[in-house]
C-alpha positions in Angstrom: -56.6 -4.5 -24.0 -56.5 -8.0 -22.2 -54.5 -9.4 -25.1 -51.9 -6.5 -25.1 -51.4 -7.3 -21.3 -50.9 -11.0 -22.0 -48.6 -10.1 -24.8 -46.6 -7.8 -22.6 -46.3 -10.6 -19.9 -45.2 -13.1 -22.5 -42.5 -10.7 -23.7 -41.3 -10.1 -20.1 -41.1 -13.7 -19.5 -39.1 -14.2 -22.7 -36.7 -11.4 -21.6 -36.3 -13.0 -18.0 -35.5 -16.4 -19.4 -32.9 -14.9 -21.9 -31.3 -13.0 -18.9 -31.2 -16.2 -16.8 -29.6 -18.2 -19.7 -27.0 -15.7 -20.2 -26.3 -15.4 -16.4 -25.8 -19.3 -16.5 -23.6 -19.2 -19.4 -21.4 -16.4 -17.8 -21.3 -18.4 -14.6 -20.3 -21.6 -16.7 -17.3 -19.7 -18.1 -16.3 -18.1 -14.7 -12.8 -19.1 -13.3 -12.3 -20.4 -9.9 -10.7 -17.0 -8.8 -13.6 -14.9 -10.2 -16.1 -17.4 -8.3 -14.1 -16.9 -5.2 -14.5 -13.1 -5.4 -18.2 -13.7 -5.9 -18.6 -16.0 -2.9 -16.4 -13.7 -0.7 -18.9 -10.8 -1.4 -21.9 -12.8 -0.3 -20.1 -14.0 2.8 -19.0 -10.5 3.6 -22.4 -9.2 3.1 -23.8 -12.0 5.5 -21.2 -10.9 8.0 -22.1 -7.3 7.7 -25.8 -7.9 8.1 -25.3 -10.4 11.0 -23.0 -8.1 12.9 -24.5 -4.7 12.4 -25.1 -3.2 16.0 -22.5 -5.3 17.6 -19.0 -4.5 18.8 -16.1 -4.5 16.5 -14.2 -7.9 16.9 -11.0 -5.9 17.7 -12.3 -2.9 19.8 -15.4 -1.6 21.5 -16.7 0.4 18.6 -20.5 -0.4 17.8 -20.7 -1.3 14.3 -23.2 1.0 12.3 -22.9 2.3 8.6 -19.8 1.4 6.9 -17.7 -1.4 8.4 -15.6 -4.4 7.2 -15.9 -8.2 7.4 -12.5 -8.8 9.1 -10.8 -12.1 8.8 -8.7 -13.3 11.7 -6.9 -15.7 9.4 -6.6 -13.7 6.2 -8.0 -15.0 3.1 -4.9 -14.7 1.0 -2.9 -17.2 3.0 -5.4 -19.3 4.7 -7.9 -20.5 2.1 -9.5 -23.2 4.1 -11.1 -20.8 6.6 -11.6 -17.8 4.2 -15.4 -18.4 4.0 -15.8 -19.6 7.7 -18.0 -16.6 9.0 -19.0 -18.6 12.1 -15.5 -18.7 13.4 -13.0 -16.7 11.2 -14.9 -13.7 9.9 -16.5 -11.0 12.0 -17.7 -7.3 11.7 -14.7 -5.2 12.2 -14.5 -1.3 12.1 -12.7 0.2 9.2 -10.0 1.8 11.6 -9.0 -1.7 13.0 -9.2 -3.7 9.9 -7.5 -1.4 7.5 -5.5 1.2 9.4 -4.2 -1.0 12.3 -3.9 -4.1 10.0 -6.7 -6.1 11.8 -5.5 -5.4 15.5 -5.0 -9.2 15.6 -4.0 -9.2 19.3 -7.2 -7.6 20.3 -9.1 -9.7 17.6 -7.8 -12.9 19.1 -8.9 -12.0 22.6 -12.5 -11.2 21.6 -12.5 -14.2 19.2 -11.8 -16.5 22.0 -14.5 -15.0 24.1 -17.1 -15.3 21.1 -16.3 -18.8 20.0 -14.5 -20.3 23.0 -11.1 -21.8 23.2 -11.9 -25.1 21.8 -13.4 -23.8 18.6 -10.5 -21.3 18.3 -8.0 -24.2 18.7 -9.8 -26.0 15.9 -9.9 -22.8 13.7 -6.2 -22.5 14.2 -5.7 -26.1 13.0 -8.1 -25.7 10.2 -6.4 -22.5 8.8 -3.2 -24.4 8.5 -4.5 -26.8 6.1 -4.0 -26.2 2.5 -7.1 -26.1 0.3 -8.1 -25.8 -3.4 -11.7 -25.1 -3.9 -13.6 -26.6 -6.8 -16.4 -24.9 -8.6 -19.0 -27.2 -7.0 -17.6 -26.6 -3.5 -17.8 -22.8 -4.2 -21.4 -23.1 -5.4 -22.3 -25.1 -2.2 -20.8 -22.3 0.0 -22.5 -19.5 -2.2 -25.9 -21.2 -1.8 -25.4 -21.8 1.9 -24.6 -18.1 2.6 -27.4 -16.9 0.4 -29.7 -18.8 2.4 -28.2 -17.7 5.6 -28.5 -14.1 4.4 -31.9 -14.5 3.4 -33.0 -15.9 6.8 -31.2 -12.9 8.5 -33.1 -10.4 6.4 -36.4 -12.1 7.3 -35.7 -11.7 10.9 -35.4 -7.9 10.5 
């Protein structure tokens, strides 16, 4: 019986190793665009986890259940701050983010209150800088937000 358990564990370890190798090969073939989508998912999950129970960044709705990670400076045109969850990405109700196109005037007011005028002005400057990410930069951002997400989940 003990020999069967050891054999089963060895087989499980081999399967895990093969899966990990496959995952590493897939990631190596991943384009920058695909990697950006993967990083954005982790950043958005971090924001949704961090901001649950807080007010929407545009209105007074308390964020519960399904809500968005809303970007003040949109991620299509302002790549330099697209993953900046500490200044540019905040929990936003679906109504404000999708139906009211971000409610940017209200978002701006609340954003300045949350981060202060100095950080807001710096964010505005940073948003206007053109940026092209490398795979290694994206990997660093991904790792950073995975760690931050893990820390948030440990607090709960």
